[in-house]
NUGUDO-538863 format. One record per residue (C-alpha): residue in one letter; x, z, y. Coordinates in steps of 0.2 Angstrom, whole numbers, plus 5000, padded with zeros to 4 digits. Layout:
BEGIN
AXZY/...
//
This chain:
BEGIN
X483549624937/X483049804942/X483349924928/X483050084938/X481150094934/X481350074916/X482850194915/X481950324926/X480450324914/X481550344899/X482650484906/X481650584918/X480450674906/X481950704894/X482950784908/X481550884914/X481250964897/X483050974891/X483651064907/X481951154912/X482251074929/X481451164944/X481251064960/X481051174976/X480551084992/X480450914984/X479050874997/X480350875010/X481050705004/X480150575015/X478950475004/X479350315013/X480750235025/X482650255024/X483350415018/X485050475014/X485050615000/X486650704999/X487150854988/X488550954981/X489350884965/X489850984950/X489450884935/X489450694930/X487550714927/X487250754945/X486550574949/X485250594935/X484850774942/X484750714960/X483650574955/X482350684948/X482050764965/X481050604971/X479950474962/X480850344974/X482250234967/X483950304973/X485450184976/X487050284973/X488750244981/X489850224966/X491750204964/X492150024963/X493350054948/X491750064936/X491249894941/X492849824933/X492049834915/X490849684913/X489449774903/X489549934914/X489549824929/X487849734924/X487149904921/X487649984938/X487049824947/X485449834938/X485250014944/X485549964962/X487250054963/X488350014978/X490249994974/X491450094985/X493350084985/X493850264990/X494950275004/X495150085007/X493450015013/X492450155021/X491750035034/X491249915021/X490350055011/X489450105027/X488849925030/X488249905012/X487350075012/X486650035029/X485949875022/X485049965009/X484350085021/X483849945032/X482649895018/X481850065020/X482650135003/X483550284998/X485350304996/X486150454986/X487850514990/X489050664985/X490050695000/X491250814990/X491950664981/X492550694963/X491350814953/X492150994951/X491251154947/X491751234964/X490451234978/X491751294991/X492551114993/X492351035010/X491150895013/X491850725018/X491050625033/X490350475023/X488550535021/X488550575040/X489250405045/X487950315034/X486550415042/X487150385059/X487450195057/X485650175050/X484750305060/X484150375044/X483650565040/X485050655030/X484250765017/X485350915010/X485050944992/X485851094982/X486051074963/X486151234954/X486851254937/X487351074933/X489151124930/X488551194913/X487751024908/X489250904905/X490950954911/X491850824921/X493550844911/X493150914894/X491450834892/X490851004885/X488950994883/X487751134888/X485851144892/X485651264906/X484151284917/X484451174932/X483751214949/X483651074963/X483351144981/X482851014994/X483151065012/X482351015028/X482850835033/X484150825047/X483450695059/X484750565065/X484650445079/X485450275076/X487150275085/X488950225082/X489650335068/X491150395077/X492350525070/X491650655082/X489850615079/X490050615060/X491050775060/X489650865070/X488350805058/X489350845043/X489551025050/X487651035052/X487450975034/X488751105027/X487751235036/X486151175028/X486851175011/X487651355014/X485951415019/X485151345003/X486551414992/X486451594998/X485251654984/X486251574970/X488151624971/X489551524963/X489551414947/X489951494930/X491851464931/X492251564915/X491151444905/X491951294913/X493751364911/X493651414892/
//
């Protein structure tokens, strides 16, 4: 059973109001066809924030450990999440993501891995590999202010204004996702995120570290 539409209806309005979300460039996300949405990752709420950038369902690559809990497993499957065992089945994760993209759907991914309130962390090649394998556009998205919503370690809660900035899609031809090709596309993606980030500066480290 697909839970995503019902959960989206329940949470989208609440998120928009609670965090006064501004979405800049949302029209750059294609209205149809396969898309890889990739963004920085600074809060455990980032999947919900990223999801508000498009009315389309977003299938997230999600760490497989969360699927070990029966009730949570059913919820994650109902939301269309794709289990990934970090560091051990990257090829399998790409295959699963490419299968979803092959159906003309949207896959969301956070290439920095674990959420931390530091934007200067490197981006891993997973999003690029997935886009290359499926020949899907890679859309860079910058999430601003989310580190003040729910902290990943202390779970301290705040209600900042959140800005979501969508960049121009990076158009990708279907090809073998070699290390070299993925590294080149990841560099383009990092440059795109850096350009989107210029007006905003760093997260509020003092608030996080108190």
